[in-house]
C-alpha positions in Angstrom: -14.3 13.2 28.0 -14.1 10.5 25.2 -12.0 11.6 22.3 -13.6 11.3 18.8 -12.1 10.5 15.4 -13.5 12.2 12.3 -13.4 11.4 8.6 -13.7 14.7 6.7 -14.5 14.5 3.0 -12.1 16.1 0.6 -15.0 16.8 -1.8 -16.6 19.6 0.3 -15.2 19.4 3.8 -18.3 17.7 5.2 -18.0 15.0 7.9 -18.4 11.5 6.5 -18.2 9.8 9.9 -17.4 10.5 13.5 -16.7 7.8 16.0 -15.5 7.7 19.6 -12.0 6.4 20.1 -12.0 3.0 21.9 -11.8 3.3 25.7 -9.1 1.5 27.6 -11.7 -1.0 28.8 -12.9 -1.6 25.2 -9.3 -2.2 24.1 -8.5 -4.6 26.9 -11.7 -6.5 26.2 -11.0 -6.8 22.5 -7.4 -8.0 23.1 -8.5 -10.5 25.6 -11.2 -11.8 23.2 -8.6 -12.1 20.4 -6.4 -14.2 22.6 -9.2 -16.5 23.5 -10.4 -16.9 19.9 -6.9 -17.4 18.6 -6.3 -20.4 20.8 -9.1 -22.3 19.1 -8.5 -20.9 15.7 -4.9 -22.1 15.5 -6.2 -25.7 15.9 -8.8 -25.2 13.1 -7.9 -27.1 9.9 -6.6 -24.8 7.1 -9.5 -26.0 4.9 -12.0 -24.6 7.4 -10.0 -21.4 7.8 -10.1 -21.1 4.0 -13.9 -21.6 3.9 -14.5 -18.9 6.4 -12.0 -16.5 4.9 -13.6 -17.1 1.5 -17.0 -16.2 3.0 -15.4 -13.0 4.4 -14.2 -12.1 0.9 -17.6 -12.8 -0.6 -19.4 -10.8 2.0 -17.1 -7.8 1.3 -17.8 -8.0 -2.4 -21.5 -8.1 -1.8 -21.2 -4.6 -0.4 -19.6 -3.2 -3.6 -22.5 -1.0 -4.7 -22.3 0.9 -1.4 -18.6 0.8 -0.9 -17.6 2.6 -4.2 -19.4 5.9 -3.6 -18.7 5.7 0.1 -15.0 5.4 -0.7 -15.2 8.4 -3.1 -16.7 10.6 -0.3 -14.1 9.5 2.2 -10.9 10.0 0.2 -11.8 11.5 -3.2 -11.1 8.7 -5.7 -13.4 9.0 -8.7 -16.2 6.4 -8.7 -15.4 5.4 -12.3 -12.3 3.7 -10.9 -13.4 2.9 -7.4 -14.5 -0.6 -8.2 -11.0 -1.5 -9.2 -9.8 -1.5 -5.6 -12.3 -4.2 -4.7 -11.1 -6.2 -7.7 -7.6 -6.0 -6.3 -8.9 -6.9 -2.9 -10.5 -10.0 -4.3 -7.4 -11.0 -6.3 -5.1 -10.7 -3.4 -7.3 -12.4 -0.9 -8.2 -15.3 -3.0 -4.6 -15.9 -4.0 -3.4 -15.9 -0.4 -6.2 -18.3 0.6 -5.3 -20.6 -2.3 -1.6 -20.9 -1.5 -2.0 -21.1 2.3 -2.0 -24.9 2.5 1.2 -25.2 0.6 2.9 -22.2 2.2 2.1 -23.3 5.7 3.0 -27.0 5.2 5.9 -28.3 7.4 9.4 -28.1 5.9 10.8 -31.7 5.8 14.6 -32.1 5.7 16.3 -35.0 3.9 15.3 -38.2 5.7 17.6 -39.4 8.5 17.3 -43.0 9.7 16.0 -43.2 13.3 14.6 -39.7 13.3 11.5 -37.7 12.3 12.4 -34.1 11.7 10.3 -31.2 10.5 9.9 -27.4 10.8 6.4 -26.3 11.4 5.1 -22.8 10.7 3.1 -21.8 13.8 1.0 -18.7 14.2 2.3 -15.6 16.0 -0.8 -15.0 18.0 -2.5 -11.6 17.7 -1.6 -9.3 14.7 -2.3 -5.6 14.7 -2.9 -4.2 11.2 -2.6 -0.4 10.8 -4.0 0.6 7.4 -3.8 3.8 5.5 -6.5 5.8 3.7 -5.1 5.9 0.1 -5.8 2.2 -0.8 -7.8 1.3 2.3 -9.0 -2.1 1.2 -6.0 -3.2 -0.7 -3.4 -2.4 1.9 -5.4 -3.9 4.8 -6.2 -7.2 3.0 -2.5 -7.7 2.3 -2.2 -8.6 6.0 -5.7 -9.4 7.3 -6.5 -12.4 5.2 -3.1 -14.1 5.3 -2.9 -13.4 9.1 -6.2 -15.2 9.6 -5.2 -18.0 7.3 -2.0 -18.5 9.2 -4.0 -19.1 12.4 -3.7 -15.6 14.0 -6.3 -13.3 15.4 -6.4 -9.8 13.9 -7.0 -6.3 15.3 -7.5 -3.7 12.6 -6.9 0.0 13.2 -7.9 1.9 10.1 -6.9 5.5 9.2 -9.2 8.3 10.5 -9.8 9.3 6.9 -11.4 6.0 6.0 -13.1 5.1 9.3 -16.0 3.4 7.4 -13.6 1.0 5.7 -12.8 -0.6 9.1 -16.5 -1.0 9.7 -16.9 -2.7 6.4 -14.2 -5.2 7.3 -16.0 -5.9 10.6 -19.3 -6.3 8.9 -17.8 -8.8 6.4 -16.1 -10.8 9.2 -19.3 -11.0 11.1 -21.4 -12.0 8.0 -18.8 -14.7 7.3 -19.2 -16.2 10.7 -15.6 -15.9 11.9 -15.3 -16.9 15.6 -16.2 -14.2 18.0 -13.3 -12.0 18.9 -11.0 -13.4 16.2 -11.2 -10.2 14.1 -11.9 -6.8 15.6 -11.9 -3.3 14.1 -10.9 -0.7 16.7 -10.9 3.1 16.5 -7.6 3.9 18.2 -5.8 7.1 19.1 -2.1 7.3 18.4 -1.4 7.1 22.2 -3.6 4.0 22.6 -1.8 2.3 19.6 1.6 3.0 21.1 0.4 1.6 24.5 -0.7 -1.6 22.9 2.7 -2.1 21.3 4.7 -1.1 24.3 2.7 -3.4 26.6 3.3 -6.5 24.3 -0.5 -7.1 24.0 0.0 -8.0 20.3 2.7 -10.2 18.7 3.1 -8.4 15.4 2.2 -5.0 13.9 2.0 -4.5 10.2 2.0 -0.8 9.5 1.5 1.0 6.2 2.1 4.8 6.2 4.7 7.5 6.4 8.3 7.2 7.4 7.6 9.3 10.6 4.8 6.9 11.4 7.0 3.9 10.9 9.6 5.4 13.2 6.9 5.9 15.8 6.0 2.2 15.5 9.6 1.2 16.1 9.9 3.5 19.1 6.7 2.1 20.7 7.8 -1.5 20.1 11.4 -1.0 21.3 12.5 -3.6 23.7 9.4 -5.7 23.3 10.7 -8.0 20.6 7.4 -8.1 18.8 7.6 -8.2 15.0 7.3 -4.8 13.2 6.4 -4.9 9.5 6.7 -1.5 7.8 5.7 -0.3 4.3 6.5 3.4 4.3 6.1 4.8 0.8 8.4 5.5 -2.1 9.7 7.9 -4.8 9.3 5.3 -7.6 11.3 5.9 -10.7 10.7 4.9 -14.3 13.4 4.6 -17.0 12.3 4.8 -20.7 15.2 3.2 -22.7 16.1 4.1 -26.3 14.3 1.0 -27.6 11.0 1.6 -25.8 7.6 1.9 -27.5 7.0 5.6 -26.8 3.2 5.6 -27.1 2.8 2.6 -24.9 5.2 4.0 -22.3 3.3 7.4 -22.3 -0.1 5.8 -21.9 1.0 3.6 -18.9 3.2 6.1 -17.2 0.6 8.9 -17.3 -1.8 6.6 -15.5 1.0 5.4 -13.2 1.7 9.0 -12.2 -1.8 10.4 -11.8 -4.1 7.5 -10.8 -5.6 8.3 -7.4 -4.3 11.8 -7.8 -0.8 10.5 -7.5 -1.6 9.4 -3.9 0.0 5.9 -4.2 3.2 4.7 -2.5 4.0 2.8 -5.7 2.9 5.5 -8.1 5.4 6.9 -10.6 7.0 10.0 -9.1 10.0 10.6 -11.4 10.8 9.6 -15.0 14.2 9.3 -16.8 14.0 9.2 -20.6 16.8 8.4 -23.1 17.8 11.5 -25.0 16.8 9.8 -28.4 13.1 9.6 -27.2 12.9 12.5 -24.8 11.1 15.1 -27.0 8.5 12.7 -28.4 7.9 11.2 -24.9 7.4 14.6 -23.2 5.1 15.8 -25.9 2.9 12.7 -25.7 3.0 12.8 -21.9 1.8 16.4 -21.7 -0.9 15.9 -24.3 -2.4 13.0 -22.4 -2.1 14.7 -19.1 -4.1 17.7 -20.4 -7.0 15.4 -21.2 -7.7 14.6 -17.5 -11.0 15.9 -16.1 -10.6 17.4 -12.6 -13.8 17.3 -10.7 -16.3 15.8 -8.2 -15.3 12.2 -7.8 -19.0 11.2 -7.6 -19.3 12.4 -11.3 -18.7 9.6 -13.8 -16.9 12.0 -16.1 -14.3 12.8 -13.5 -10.9 11.2 -14.0 -9.0 13.1 -11.4 -10.5 13.8 -8.0 -9.4 16.0 -5.2 -6.4 15.2 -3.0 -7.2 13.9 0.4 -7.1 17.3 2.1 -6.1 20.9 1.2 -2.9 20.8 3.2 -1.7 17.8 1.1 -2.3 19.7 -2.1 -0.5 22.8 -0.7 2.5 20.6 0.0 2.7 19.5 -3.6 2.1 23.0 -4.9 5.0 24.1 -2.7 7.3 21.5 -4.3 6.3 22.7 -7.7 6.9 26.3 -6.9 10.3 25.6 -5.4 11.3 23.6 -8.5 10.1 26.4 -10.9 12.0 29.0 -8.9 15.1 26.8 -9.2 14.8 26.6 -13.0 12.3 23.9 -13.8 9.5 24.5 -16.4 5.9 23.5 -15.9 4.2 22.3 -19.1 0.6 22.2 -18.0 -1.6 25.3 -17.7 -3.5 24.8 -14.5 -5.9 27.5 -15.5 -7.4 25.0 -17.9 -8.7 23.0 -14.9 -11.6 24.9 -13.4 -11.5 23.6 -9.9 -7.8 24.0 -9.3 -7.2 26.8 -6.8 -4.8 27.6 -4.1 -6.1 26.4 -0.7 -8.2 23.8 -2.4 -7.9 20.0 -2.3 -8.6 20.0 -6.0 -5.3 20.2 -7.8 -4.5 20.0 -11.5 -1.9 17.5 -12.8 1.5 19.0 -13.5 4.5 17.9 -15.6 7.9 19.5 -14.9 11.0 19.4 -17.1 14.5 20.9 -16.7 14.4 19.3 -13.2 17.4 17.8 -11.3 18.0 16.1 -8.0 18.7 19.4 -6.2 14.9 19.8 -6.2 12.6 18.3 -3.6 10.1 17.3 -6.3 12.7 14.8 -7.6 13.9 13.4 -4.2 11.2 13.8 -1.6 7.9 11.9 -1.8 5.3 14.1 -3.4 2.2 11.9 -3.1 0.3 14.0 -5.5 -0.4 14.7 -9.2 3.0 16.0 -10.3 5.8 14.3 -12.2 9.4 15.4 -13.1 10.9 14.2 -16.3 14.7 14.2 -16.9 16.7 13.4 -20.0 19.5 10.8 -19.7 22.3 9.6 -21.9 21.9 5.9 -21.2 21.6 3.0 -18.8 24.4 4.0 -16.4 23.1 7.5 -15.8 19.6 6.3 -15.4 20.5 3.7 -12.8 22.6 6.2 -10.9 19.6 8.6 -10.7 17.1 5.8 -9.9 19.3 4.8 -6.9 19.7 8.4 -5.8 16.8 8.2 -3.4 16.0 7.5 0.3 13.3 5.1 -0.9 13.2 1.8 -2.7 9.7 0.3 -3.3 9.4 -0.2 -7.1 11.3 0.7 -10.3 10.1 0.2 -13.8 12.0 -0.2 -17.1 10.3 0.5 -20.4 12.1 -1.5 -23.1 11.8 -4.3 -25.6 14.9 -6.0 -24.2 14.0 -8.5 -21.4 17.6 -9.3 -20.7 18.5 -5.6 -20.3 15.5 -5.1 -17.9 16.7 -8.1 -15.8 20.3 -6.9 -15.7 19.3 -3.3 -14.9 16.9 -4.5 -12.2 19.7 -6.2 -10.4 21.5 -2.9 -10.2 18.6 -0.8 -8.7 17.9 -0.8 -5.0 14.2 -1.6 -4.9 11.7 -4.1 -3.7 10.0 -4.8 -7.1 11.3 -4.5 -10.6 8.8 -3.9 -13.4 9.2 -4.1 -17.2 6.6 -2.3 -19.3 4.2 -1.9 -16.4 4.0 -0.1 -13.1 1.8 0.6 -10.0 0.6 -3.0 -9.6 0.9 -5.7 -7.0 1.0 -9.3 -8.2 -0.1 -11.3 -5.2 2.1 -14.2 -6.3 5.1 -11.9 -5.6 6.1 -10.5 -2.3 5.5 -6.8 -1.6 8.6 -5.4 0.0 11.0 -2.5 0.0 14.4 -1.3 1.0 15.9 1.8 2.6 13.3 4.2 4.0 10.5 2.3 2.3 10.6 0.0 5.3 11.1 -3.7 6.0 9.3 -7.0 6.0 7.1 -8.5 3.3 3.5 -9.2 2.5 1.7 -11.3 -0.1 3.0 -14.5 -1.8 4.4 -17.5 0.1 7.0 -15.2 1.5 4.3 -13.1 3.2 3.3 -16.1 5.3 6.8 -16.2 6.8 6.3 -12.9 8.5 3.0 -14.0 10.0 4.2 -17.3 11.5 7.3 -18.4 13.4 9.3 -21.6 12.7 9.1 -24.4 15.2 11.5 -27.3 14.9 10.6 -30.9 15.8 13.5 -33.4 16.3 11.9 -36.7 17.2 14.2 -39.7 17.9 12.5 -43.0 17.1 12.7 -46.4 18.8 14.1 -45.3 22.1 
């Protein structure tokens, strides 16, 4: 019997899509086709790759009117903000296309008489991209477009929750006229994915997901020597210094904490506020949080949709209950949010104070609409608390002092340092992390280094 994969809507529990998992024969055929297509593609001039990848981006954007409500049904993000993901998709894709020619150019050492020397960047071969549901277009495009631009073939395995996103990628690739087999969306079981890695049928896997999922990728690839790129989430901190603009910090950090119902690896999950600003900051933060509208994501009035599934909401409710039992105070009355109910995917936003690092809500990834706010005496205490985490994806400083943000950023173990902003990926900068956040890098010129291998040429002249 063929296994099936389902996408169940968090809106009402209905089935958005159901697809059969790819059979072993289908997988073998797709991998063989990718190998064949990649051989010709790597010899294709970068300008032609750019033309076809640009057509791919254009084809995806042409589907925007259908994608936004479709995405809301699959993973619950309100339609009023759904178009922003495609805006980010376009920004990242077009940037990576634009810098490819320079990023992939040979490295030329200082001239040496009698020799021609260079380091070329050659494609890896076949890249497997495993994308998550929470930002299904943004996370996938980080690897898909630069992998293609670098001369690789791509196999995409999308999360079950967002099955239709993988199909949109395939439709765009087909509409753009990419060579047959060069890009393939496959519905894969966990076992099939592990088999592909263990059998060395791909040359690189870029995985975005949980720490447990990343560990599974490493186990499957052990001993194969294929590249494993891992982006595994975060517990991203913010520090509001004594010189911060409180109103500005409140506005941006509330959005950073609750956008996408807090289901973002780089969303704000814990905030440290200087004692001088603490009371004003907390009051403003709570007032703005109370203005959110929890409801059907297909309704334009909704600003906070359901979490991806009831079990995810219950996990966050459990963190909150444990913290309150240990002495934390919740400042938002969830009864004011009609749809919030135990056992439901709909969950009101929550703000906790009197928290500390003995509580899971301050140390364990929540991935939901809850934030803990702690008072700190100054920079040293804030940095110590920011570093007290198993994760290291982003950290943000809210201050008027650029030099202070720069110096403090050097002291924090993180992949990206922000000042006066958060929850954003600049495609000109590499996206990376430390500790349990994973390893490797995507985006920017640096991202191309993980999708190619160096090949040295040492040519002696006149022999």
